[in-house]
Residue frames as a rotation matrix with the C-alpha (Angstrom) as fourth column:
UNK 1
0.646 0.626 -0.436 100.99
0.410 0.196 0.891 7.58
0.643 -0.754 -0.130 -70.57
UNK 2
-0.222 -0.739 0.636 102.27
-0.373 -0.538 -0.756 9.26
0.901 -0.405 -0.157 -67.48
UNK 3
0.572 0.305 -0.761 102.78
0.458 0.652 0.605 7.46
0.681 -0.694 0.233 -64.21
UNK 4
0.307 -0.385 0.870 103.75
-0.409 -0.879 -0.245 9.77
0.859 -0.281 -0.427 -61.38
UNK 5
-0.442 -0.482 -0.756 104.05
0.404 0.646 -0.648 7.37
0.801 -0.592 -0.090 -58.56
UNK 6
0.112 0.571 -0.813 103.53
0.992 -0.117 0.055 9.17
-0.064 -0.813 -0.579 -55.34
UNK 7
-0.718 -0.448 -0.533 104.56
0.442 -0.885 0.147 12.41
-0.537 -0.130 0.833 -56.59
UNK 8
0.132 0.782 -0.609 102.40
-0.131 -0.595 -0.793 15.21
-0.983 0.184 0.024 -58.18
UNK 9
-0.424 -0.008 0.905 101.48
0.875 0.253 0.413 15.03
-0.232 0.968 -0.100 -61.93
UNK 10
0.102 0.494 -0.863 100.82
-0.157 -0.849 -0.505 18.36
-0.982 0.187 -0.009 -63.84
UNK 11
-0.515 -0.218 0.829 99.87
0.744 0.367 0.558 18.15
-0.426 0.904 -0.027 -67.53
UNK 12
0.175 0.553 -0.815 99.13
-0.111 -0.811 -0.574 20.95
-0.978 0.191 -0.081 -69.76
UNK 13
-0.630 -0.414 0.657 98.56
0.579 0.314 0.753 20.48
-0.518 0.854 0.042 -73.54
UNK 14
-0.604 0.502 -0.619 96.89
-0.756 -0.608 0.243 22.06
-0.255 0.615 0.747 -76.55
UNK 15
0.542 0.806 -0.240 94.54
-0.827 0.460 -0.322 20.00
-0.149 0.373 0.916 -78.89
UNK 16
-0.596 -0.561 0.575 95.15
-0.490 0.821 0.294 16.24
-0.637 -0.106 -0.764 -79.11
UNK 17
0.442 0.719 -0.537 94.02
-0.897 0.355 -0.262 13.76
0.002 0.598 0.802 -81.86
UNK 18
-0.591 -0.572 0.569 94.51
-0.491 0.815 0.308 10.02
-0.640 -0.097 -0.762 -81.85
UNK 19
-0.048 0.567 -0.822 93.36
-0.987 0.100 0.127 7.56
0.155 0.818 0.554 -84.53
UNK 20
-0.533 -0.139 -0.835 94.13
-0.236 0.972 -0.011 3.98
0.813 0.192 -0.550 -83.53
UNK 21
0.617 0.680 -0.396 92.40
0.114 0.421 0.900 1.65
0.778 -0.601 0.183 -81.00
UNK 22
0.628 -0.266 -0.732 93.33
0.778 0.237 0.582 1.94
0.018 -0.934 0.356 -77.41
UNK 23
-0.461 -0.806 0.371 94.98
0.787 -0.565 -0.248 5.20
0.410 0.178 0.895 -78.07
UNK 24
0.436 0.655 -0.618 93.84
0.880 -0.454 0.139 7.58
-0.190 -0.604 -0.774 -75.34
UNK 25
0.658 -0.147 0.739 94.17
0.245 -0.886 -0.395 11.38
0.712 0.440 -0.546 -75.59
UNK 26
-0.155 -0.671 0.725 95.63
-0.777 -0.370 -0.509 11.79
0.610 -0.642 -0.464 -72.08
UNK 27
0.625 0.236 -0.744 96.45
0.203 0.871 0.447 8.79
0.753 -0.431 0.497 -69.85
UNK 28
-0.260 -0.677 0.688 97.78
-0.550 -0.482 -0.682 9.60
0.793 -0.556 -0.247 -66.21
UNK 29
0.638 0.402 -0.657 98.12
0.307 0.650 0.696 7.48
0.706 -0.645 0.291 -63.03
UNK 30
-0.481 -0.877 0.008 99.65
0.186 -0.111 -0.976 8.08
0.857 -0.468 0.217 -59.69
UNK 31
-0.078 0.403 -0.912 98.99
0.937 0.342 0.071 8.36
0.340 -0.849 -0.405 -56.03
UNK 32
-0.670 -0.331 -0.664 99.72
0.589 -0.781 -0.206 12.02
-0.451 -0.529 0.719 -55.67
UNK 33
0.107 0.701 -0.706 97.89
-0.076 -0.702 -0.708 15.09
-0.991 0.129 -0.021 -56.76
UNK 34
-0.579 -0.188 0.793 97.05
0.754 0.246 0.609 15.06
-0.309 0.951 -0.001 -60.52
UNK 35
0.037 0.424 -0.905 96.33
-0.001 -0.905 -0.424 18.31
-0.999 0.017 -0.033 -62.44
UNK 36
-0.577 -0.253 0.777 95.46
0.738 0.246 0.628 18.17
-0.350 0.936 0.045 -66.21
UNK 37
0.211 0.561 -0.800 94.51
-0.202 -0.776 -0.597 21.02
-0.956 0.288 -0.051 -68.51
UNK 38
-0.569 -0.335 0.751 93.95
0.632 0.407 0.660 20.36
-0.527 0.850 -0.019 -72.15
UNK 39
-0.674 0.415 -0.612 92.55
-0.686 -0.659 0.309 21.92
-0.275 0.628 0.728 -75.30
UNK 40
0.396 0.876 -0.275 90.25
-0.913 0.343 -0.222 19.91
-0.100 0.339 0.936 -77.52
UNK 41
-0.624 -0.587 0.516 90.69
-0.487 0.809 0.330 16.17
-0.611 -0.045 -0.791 -77.62
UNK 42
0.430 0.715 -0.550 89.51
-0.901 0.306 -0.307 13.88
-0.051 0.628 0.777 -80.47
UNK 43
-0.634 -0.569 0.524 89.91
-0.470 0.821 0.323 10.06
-0.614 -0.041 -0.788 -80.58
UNK 44
-0.114 0.533 -0.838 88.78
-0.974 0.105 0.200 7.71
0.195 0.840 0.507 -83.35
UNK 45
-0.501 -0.154 -0.851 89.43
-0.348 0.937 0.035 4.17
0.792 0.314 -0.523 -82.21
UNK 46
0.538 0.699 -0.471 87.70
0.034 0.540 0.841 1.61
0.842 -0.468 0.267 -80.00
UNK 47
0.578 -0.360 -0.732 88.86
0.812 0.345 0.471 1.83
0.083 -0.867 0.492 -76.37
UNK 48
-0.440 -0.762 0.476 90.32
0.712 -0.619 -0.331 5.31
0.547 0.193 0.815 -76.95
UNK 49
0.347 0.603 -0.718 89.37
0.917 -0.380 0.124 7.39
-0.198 -0.702 -0.684 -74.03
UNK 50
0.642 -0.165 0.749 89.68
0.160 -0.926 -0.341 11.20
0.750 0.339 -0.568 -74.43
UNK 51
-0.214 -0.721 0.659 91.06
-0.753 -0.308 -0.582 11.41
0.623 -0.620 -0.477 -70.79
UNK 52
0.701 0.366 -0.612 91.58
0.147 0.766 0.626 8.55
0.697 -0.529 0.483 -68.42
UNK 53
-0.168 -0.613 0.772 93.02
-0.726 -0.453 -0.517 9.19
0.667 -0.648 -0.369 -64.86
UNK 54
0.522 0.172 -0.835 93.72
0.406 0.811 0.421 6.42
0.750 -0.559 0.354 -62.30
UNK 55
-0.031 -0.639 0.769 94.65
-0.521 -0.646 -0.558 8.13
0.853 -0.418 -0.313 -59.05
UNK 56
-0.410 -0.083 -0.908 94.90
0.697 0.613 -0.372 7.27
0.588 -0.786 -0.193 -55.27
UNK 57
0.104 0.466 -0.878 94.40
0.944 -0.325 -0.060 9.56
-0.314 -0.823 -0.474 -52.22
UNK 58
-0.750 -0.466 -0.470 95.61
0.388 -0.885 0.259 12.77
-0.536 0.012 0.844 -53.97
UNK 59
0.235 0.814 -0.531 93.27
-0.039 -0.538 -0.842 15.40
-0.971 0.219 -0.095 -55.43
UNK 60
-0.494 -0.169 0.853 92.43
0.781 0.345 0.521 15.12
-0.382 0.923 -0.039 -59.10
UNK 61
0.185 0.590 -0.786 91.58
-0.118 -0.781 -0.614 18.05
-0.976 0.206 -0.075 -61.29
UNK 62
-0.517 -0.250 0.819 90.75
0.725 0.381 0.574 17.75
-0.455 0.890 -0.016 -64.98
UNK 63
0.271 0.608 -0.746 89.79
-0.050 -0.765 -0.642 20.70
-0.961 0.212 -0.177 -67.15
UNK 64
-0.603 -0.372 0.705 89.38
0.609 0.356 0.709 20.01
-0.515 0.857 0.012 -70.86
UNK 65
-0.755 0.317 -0.575 87.98
-0.557 -0.772 0.305 21.86
-0.347 0.550 0.759 -73.87
UNK 66
0.403 0.791 -0.461 85.79
-0.914 0.374 -0.157 19.80
0.049 0.485 0.873 -76.29
UNK 67
-0.652 -0.549 0.522 86.23
-0.498 0.830 0.251 16.02
-0.571 -0.097 -0.815 -76.14
UNK 68
0.418 0.739 -0.528 85.00
-0.897 0.243 -0.370 13.89
-0.145 0.628 0.765 -79.01
UNK 69
-0.678 -0.551 0.487 85.31
-0.440 0.835 0.331 10.07
-0.589 0.010 -0.808 -79.27
UNK 70
0.067 0.737 -0.672 83.86
-0.996 0.083 -0.008 7.80
0.050 0.671 0.740 -81.78
UNK 71
-0.588 -0.365 -0.722 84.94
-0.389 0.910 -0.143 4.30
0.709 0.197 -0.677 -80.85
UNK 72
0.582 0.735 -0.347 83.18
-0.062 0.465 0.883 1.73
0.811 -0.493 0.316 -78.79
UNK 73
0.657 -0.240 -0.715 84.05
0.748 0.324 0.579 1.70
0.093 -0.915 0.392 -75.08
UNK 74
-0.425 -0.797 0.429 85.74
0.758 -0.573 -0.313 5.12
0.495 0.192 0.848 -75.62
UNK 75
0.410 0.660 -0.630 84.65
0.903 -0.391 0.178 7.22
-0.128 -0.642 -0.756 -72.75
UNK 76
0.656 -0.112 0.746 85.07
0.240 -0.907 -0.346 10.97
0.715 0.406 -0.568 -72.98
UNK 77
-0.144 -0.641 0.754 86.46
-0.747 -0.429 -0.507 11.56
0.648 -0.637 -0.417 -69.51
UNK 78
0.616 0.398 -0.680 87.10
0.067 0.833 0.549 8.68
0.785 -0.384 0.487 -67.24
UNK 79
-0.117 -0.693 0.712 88.49
-0.616 -0.511 -0.599 9.25
0.779 -0.509 -0.367 -63.61
UNK 80
0.584 0.249 -0.772 89.20
0.391 0.748 0.537 6.85
0.711 -0.615 0.340 -60.73
UNK 81
-0.492 -0.792 0.360 90.47
0.024 -0.426 -0.905 8.12
0.870 -0.437 0.228 -57.36
UNK 82
-0.004 0.447 -0.895 89.83
0.926 0.340 0.166 8.27
0.378 -0.827 -0.415 -53.50
UNK 83
-0.719 -0.241 -0.652 90.55
0.529 -0.799 -0.287 11.83
-0.452 -0.551 0.701 -53.02
UNK 84
0.107 0.735 -0.670 88.73
-0.003 -0.673 -0.740 14.91
-0.994 0.081 -0.069 -54.13
UNK 85
-0.463 -0.159 0.872 87.78
0.793 0.366 0.487 14.90
-0.397 0.917 -0.043 -57.96
UNK 86
0.124 0.520 -0.845 87.02
-0.112 -0.839 -0.533 18.01
-0.986 0.161 -0.046 -60.00
UNK 87
-0.500 -0.236 0.833 86.06
0.753 0.356 0.553 17.73
-0.427 0.904 0.000 -63.73
UNK 88
0.175 0.487 -0.856 85.33
-0.082 -0.859 -0.505 20.67
-0.981 0.159 -0.111 -65.88
UNK 89
-0.640 -0.360 0.679 84.71
0.586 0.343 0.734 20.66
-0.497 0.868 -0.008 -69.62
UNK 90
-0.661 0.421 -0.622 82.98
-0.614 -0.779 0.125 22.27
-0.431 0.465 0.773 -72.54
UNK 91
0.382 0.848 -0.366 81.36
-0.923 0.336 -0.186 19.82
-0.035 0.409 0.912 -74.87
UNK 92
-0.688 -0.596 0.415 81.90
-0.559 0.799 0.222 16.09
-0.464 -0.079 -0.882 -74.39
UNK 93
0.430 0.773 -0.467 80.58
-0.873 0.223 -0.434 13.86
-0.231 0.594 0.770 -77.09
UNK 94
-0.629 -0.560 0.539 80.85
-0.451 0.828 0.335 10.08
-0.634 -0.032 -0.773 -77.59
UNK 95
-0.017 0.642 -0.766 79.56
-0.996 0.055 0.068 7.98
0.085 0.764 0.639 -80.52
UNK 96
-0.506 -0.310 -0.805 80.37
-0.437 0.897 -0.071 4.38
0.744 0.316 -0.589 -79.66
UNK 97
0.468 0.716 -0.518 78.65
-0.028 0.597 0.801 1.61
0.883 -0.361 0.299 -77.78
UNK 98
0.662 -0.157 -0.733 79.23
0.699 0.482 0.528 1.59
0.270 -0.862 0.429 -74.07
UNK 99
-0.444 -0.834 0.329 81.15
0.741 -0.548 -0.388 4.98
0.503 0.071 0.861 -74.24
UNK 100
0.430 0.508 -0.747 80.02
0.875 -0.439 0.205 6.99
-0.224 -0.741 -0.633 -71.26
UNK 101
0.684 -0.197 0.702 80.57
0.161 -0.899 -0.408 10.85
0.711 0.392 -0.583 -71.61
UNK 102
-0.225 -0.596 0.771 81.90
-0.780 -0.364 -0.509 11.31
0.584 -0.716 -0.383 -68.07
UNK 103
0.697 0.361 -0.619 82.45
0.092 0.812 0.577 8.42
0.711 -0.459 0.533 -65.77
UNK 104
-0.118 -0.730 0.673 83.87
-0.667 -0.444 -0.599 8.82
0.736 -0.520 -0.434 -62.33
UNK 105
0.493 0.188 -0.849 84.64
0.344 0.855 0.389 6.11
0.799 -0.484 0.357 -59.69
UNK 106
-0.076 -0.487 0.870 85.42
-0.553 -0.706 -0.443 8.11
0.830 -0.514 -0.216 -56.45
UNK 107
-0.402 -0.231 -0.886 85.95
0.542 0.720 -0.433 7.27
0.738 -0.654 -0.164 -52.90
UNK 108
0.081 0.349 -0.934 85.63
0.973 -0.231 -0.002 9.33
-0.216 -0.908 -0.358 -49.70
UNK 109
-0.811 -0.368 -0.455 86.56
0.280 -0.927 0.251 12.59
-0.514 0.076 0.855 -51.48
UNK 110
0.141 0.893 -0.427 84.07
0.005 -0.432 -0.902 15.00
-0.990 0.125 -0.065 -52.84
UNK 111
-0.500 -0.275 0.821 83.31
0.765 0.304 0.568 14.88
-0.406 0.912 0.058 -56.57
UNK 112
0.073 0.454 -0.888 82.49
-0.102 -0.882 -0.460 18.02
-0.992 0.124 -0.018 -58.59
UNK 113
-0.478 -0.227 0.849 81.52
0.811 0.257 0.525 17.80
-0.337 0.939 0.062 -62.31
UNK 114
0.175 0.477 -0.861 80.89
-0.048 -0.870 -0.491 21.01
-0.983 0.127 -0.129 -64.21
UNK 115
-0.722 -0.409 0.558 80.35
0.486 0.274 0.830 20.44
-0.493 0.870 0.001 -67.98
UNK 116
-0.590 0.596 -0.545 78.38
-0.671 -0.737 -0.081 22.57
-0.450 0.318 0.835 -70.49
UNK 117
0.416 0.734 -0.538 77.11
-0.909 0.319 -0.268 19.83
-0.025 0.600 0.799 -72.74
UNK 118
-0.606 -0.578 0.546 77.37
-0.522 0.807 0.275 16.02
-0.600 -0.118 -0.791 -72.67
UNK 119
0.360 0.761 -0.539 76.08
-0.892 0.113 -0.437 13.95
-0.272 0.638 0.720 -75.62
UNK 120
-0.665 -0.482 0.571 76.24
-0.337 0.875 0.347 10.20
-0.667 0.039 -0.744 -76.17
UNK 121
0.014 0.664 -0.748 74.78
-0.999 -0.029 -0.045 8.45
-0.052 0.747 0.663 -79.22
UNK 122
-0.590 -0.308 -0.747 75.87
-0.493 0.869 0.031 4.82
0.639 0.387 -0.664 -78.80
UNK 123
0.483 0.798 -0.361 73.89
-0.199 0.501 0.842 2.06
0.853 -0.335 0.401 -77.13
UNK 124
0.644 -0.222 -0.733 74.54
0.723 0.490 0.487 1.55
0.251 -0.843 0.476 -73.39
UNK 125
-0.469 -0.865 0.181 76.31
0.767 -0.500 -0.402 4.82
0.438 -0.050 0.898 -73.13
UNK 126
0.547 0.671 -0.502 75.00
0.837 -0.413 0.360 6.77
0.034 -0.616 -0.787 -70.20
UNK 127
0.618 -0.341 0.708 76.05
0.118 -0.850 -0.513 10.57
0.777 0.400 -0.486 -70.49
UNK 128
-0.065 -0.589 0.806 77.27
-0.748 -0.505 -0.430 11.06
0.661 -0.631 -0.407 -66.85
UNK 129
0.665 0.233 -0.709 78.04
0.258 0.819 0.512 8.24
0.701 -0.523 0.485 -64.30
UNK 130
-0.252 -0.687 0.681 79.39
-0.612 -0.432 -0.662 9.13
0.749 -0.584 -0.312 -60.84
UNK 131
0.698 0.380 -0.607 79.95
0.240 0.675 0.698 6.83
0.675 -0.633 0.380 -57.97
UNK 132
-0.245 -0.681 0.690 81.38
-0.602 -0.450 -0.659 7.53
0.760 -0.577 -0.300 -54.54
UNK 133
-0.380 0.095 -0.920 81.63
0.687 0.695 -0.212 5.81
0.620 -0.712 -0.329 -51.17
UNK 134
-0.030 0.332 -0.943 81.53
0.912 -0.377 -0.162 8.66
-0.409 -0.865 -0.291 -48.66
UNK 135
-0.860 -0.497 -0.115 82.22
0.424 -0.823 0.378 11.56
-0.283 0.276 0.919 -50.94
UNK 136
0.097 0.877 -0.470 79.55
0.081 -0.478 -0.875 14.22
-0.992 0.047 -0.117 -51.67
UNK 137
-0.491 -0.199 0.848 78.57
0.824 0.209 0.526 14.77
-0.282 0.957 0.062 -55.36
UNK 138
0.136 0.515 -0.846 77.83
-0.078 -0.846 -0.527 17.96
-0.988 0.138 -0.075 -57.23
UNK 139
-0.596 -0.234 0.769 77.01
0.702 0.314 0.639 17.56
-0.391 0.920 -0.023 -60.86
UNK 140
0.185 0.547 -0.816 76.20
-0.031 -0.827 -0.561 20.50
-0.982 0.130 -0.136 -62.91
UNK 141
-0.674 -0.391 0.627 75.58
0.545 0.310 0.779 20.19
-0.499 0.866 0.004 -66.63
UNK 142
-0.615 0.467 -0.635 73.92
-0.607 -0.795 0.004 22.45
-0.503 0.387 0.773 -69.24
UNK 143
0.333 0.709 -0.621 72.59
-0.939 0.313 -0.146 19.98
0.091 0.632 0.770 -71.83
UNK 144
-0.542 -0.305 0.783 72.45
-0.446 0.894 0.040 16.16
-0.712 -0.327 -0.621 -71.38
UNK 145
0.417 0.632 -0.653 71.63
-0.908 0.309 -0.281 13.88
0.024 0.710 0.704 -74.40
UNK 146
-0.705 -0.510 0.492 71.92
-0.439 0.860 0.260 10.09
-0.556 -0.033 -0.830 -74.33
UNK 147
0.111 0.823 -0.558 70.11
-0.961 -0.055 -0.271 8.80
-0.253 0.566 0.784 -77.40
UNK 148
-0.547 -0.390 -0.741 71.44
-0.650 0.755 0.083 5.40
0.527 0.527 -0.667 -77.81
UNK 149
0.335 0.822 -0.461 69.41
-0.286 0.555 0.781 2.48
0.898 -0.130 0.421 -76.77
UNK 150
0.644 -0.031 -0.764 69.31
0.665 0.516 0.540 1.72
0.377 -0.856 0.353 -73.05
UNK 151
-0.515 -0.847 0.130 71.31
0.647 -0.484 -0.589 4.94
0.562 -0.219 0.798 -72.25
UNK 152
0.435 0.606 -0.665 70.54
0.892 -0.389 0.229 7.00
-0.120 -0.693 -0.710 -69.26
UNK 153
0.710 -0.148 0.688 71.18
0.083 -0.953 -0.291 10.67
0.699 0.264 -0.665 -68.80
UNK 154
-0.213 -0.805 0.554 72.87
-0.684 -0.282 -0.673 10.73
0.698 -0.522 -0.490 -65.44
UNK 155
0.637 0.210 -0.742 73.52
0.349 0.779 0.520 7.93
0.687 -0.591 0.423 -62.96
UNK 156
-0.136 -0.717 0.683 74.79
-0.570 -0.507 -0.646 8.89
0.810 -0.478 -0.340 -59.50
UNK 157
0.661 0.385 -0.643 75.44
0.143 0.777 0.613 6.63
0.736 -0.497 0.459 -56.66
UNK 158
-0.285 -0.778 0.559 76.94
-0.596 -0.312 -0.740 6.97
0.750 -0.544 -0.375 -53.16
UNK 159
-0.403 0.109 -0.908 77.10
0.616 0.767 -0.181 4.98
0.677 -0.633 -0.377 -50.01
UNK 160
-0.008 0.276 -0.961 76.75
0.981 -0.182 -0.061 7.94
-0.192 -0.944 -0.269 -47.73
UNK 161
-0.851 -0.453 -0.264 77.62
0.392 -0.884 0.254 11.15
-0.349 0.113 0.930 -49.53
UNK 162
0.084 0.811 -0.580 75.12
0.063 -0.585 -0.809 13.85
-0.994 0.031 -0.100 -50.61
UNK 163
-0.552 -0.288 0.782 74.16
0.781 0.148 0.606 14.21
-0.290 0.946 0.143 -54.20
UNK 164
0.129 0.560 -0.818 73.19
0.026 -0.827 -0.562 17.44
-0.991 0.051 -0.122 -55.91
UNK 165
-0.513 -0.191 0.837 72.37
0.786 0.287 0.547 17.33
-0.345 0.939 0.003 -59.63
UNK 166
0.153 0.574 -0.804 71.50
-0.064 -0.807 -0.588 20.32
-0.986 0.141 -0.087 -61.77
UNK 167
-0.433 -0.198 0.880 70.72
0.855 0.219 0.470 20.32
-0.286 0.955 0.074 -65.48
UNK 168
-0.502 0.176 -0.847 70.37
0.128 -0.953 -0.274 23.88
-0.855 -0.246 0.456 -66.50
UNK 169
-0.524 0.387 -0.759 68.99
-0.843 -0.366 0.395 23.38
-0.125 0.847 0.517 -70.17
UNK 170
0.350 0.803 -0.481 67.82
-0.888 0.448 0.102 20.20
0.298 0.392 0.871 -71.72
UNK 171
-0.480 -0.471 0.740 67.81
-0.670 0.741 0.037 16.61
-0.566 -0.478 -0.672 -70.57
UNK 172
0.443 0.667 -0.600 67.02
-0.893 0.386 -0.230 13.90
0.078 0.638 0.766 -73.19
UNK 173
-0.629 -0.650 0.427 67.65
-0.689 0.720 0.081 10.11
-0.360 -0.244 -0.901 -72.66
UNK 174
-0.378 0.451 -0.809 66.52
-0.535 0.607 0.588 6.92
0.756 0.655 0.012 -74.31
UNK 175
-0.214 0.257 -0.942 66.17
0.668 0.743 0.050 5.27
0.713 -0.619 -0.330 -70.89
UNK 176
0.462 0.393 -0.795 66.12
0.882 -0.299 0.364 6.95
-0.095 -0.869 -0.485 -67.46
UNK 177
0.670 -0.229 0.706 66.78
0.095 -0.917 -0.387 10.64
0.737 0.326 -0.593 -67.27
UNK 178
-0.162 -0.717 0.678 68.36
-0.760 -0.347 -0.549 10.70
0.629 -0.605 -0.489 -63.77
UNK 179
0.573 0.208 -0.793 69.11
0.350 0.813 0.466 7.91
0.741 -0.544 0.392 -61.39
UNK 180
-0.182 -0.598 0.780 70.28
-0.570 -0.582 -0.579 8.91
0.801 -0.551 -0.235 -58.01
UNK 181
0.719 0.316 -0.619 70.96
0.187 0.770 0.610 6.53
0.670 -0.554 0.495 -55.00
UNK 182
-0.383 -0.883 0.271 72.55
-0.083 -0.259 -0.962 7.33
0.920 -0.391 0.026 -51.65
UNK 183
-0.039 0.356 -0.934 72.32
0.951 0.301 0.075 7.03
0.308 -0.885 -0.350 -47.93
UNK 184
-0.783 -0.181 -0.595 72.62
0.411 -0.869 -0.275 10.89
-0.468 -0.460 0.755 -47.72
UNK 185
0.125 0.784 -0.609 70.54
0.048 -0.618 -0.785 13.68
-0.991 0.068 -0.115 -49.18
UNK 186
-0.512 -0.217 0.831 69.56
0.801 0.229 0.554 13.97
-0.310 0.949 0.056 -52.77
UNK 187
0.087 0.571 -0.816 68.77
-0.005 -0.819 -0.573 17.22
-0.996 0.054 -0.069 -54.67
UNK 188
-0.542 -0.190 0.819 67.81
0.795 0.200 0.572 17.24
-0.273 0.961 0.043 -58.44
UNK 189
0.126 0.463 -0.878 66.98
-0.160 -0.864 -0.478 20.41
-0.979 0.201 -0.035 -60.42
UNK 190
-0.530 -0.106 0.842 66.19
0.813 0.218 0.539 19.85
-0.240 0.970 -0.029 -64.07
UNK 191
-0.591 0.220 -0.776 65.42
-0.050 -0.970 -0.238 23.41
-0.805 -0.102 0.585 -65.24
UNK 192
0.000 0.639 -0.769 64.12
-0.947 -0.248 -0.206 22.53
-0.322 0.728 0.605 -68.71
UNK 193
-0.329 -0.136 0.935 63.25
0.090 0.981 0.174 19.23
-0.940 0.141 -0.310 -70.48
């Protein structure tokens, strides 16, 4: 784990594999800017996130290759922060119960998610979850599949920010395809189903 305090954090890695429980691929926290670039990440244990970031007011950028987790409560990419958040990835796949593909808890900063494919197969594992207070959200995904019982495709919630969601290929979910709630504007484009 990397704790940067108030200073900036920059992490650049190749491929990462972890086997045990609570063994995250990348774990970073700090109040300053956080910039993470990785290759492919694989985790096998329960509670083992591919990438977990806990930030403050600083901007957060996460750029990953393929992320695959198989344990329960093992999110693919999990980010918390009050500043701007930008998550980019190739294929994000989770197999455990309650293991969201991408989950972001934002604040007043804008959130941008750009991922080619998000697939979850465990129960209660929504593919993409984004929440902000005042920040706008832009979520762009190619394919979204959430096949586990009670799993939604995309959940987006903001107190006041605008929400724009685009799914450019297929969206398949056991429960709701897209949930979006905000005091601002909502735009949803699902180009194929």
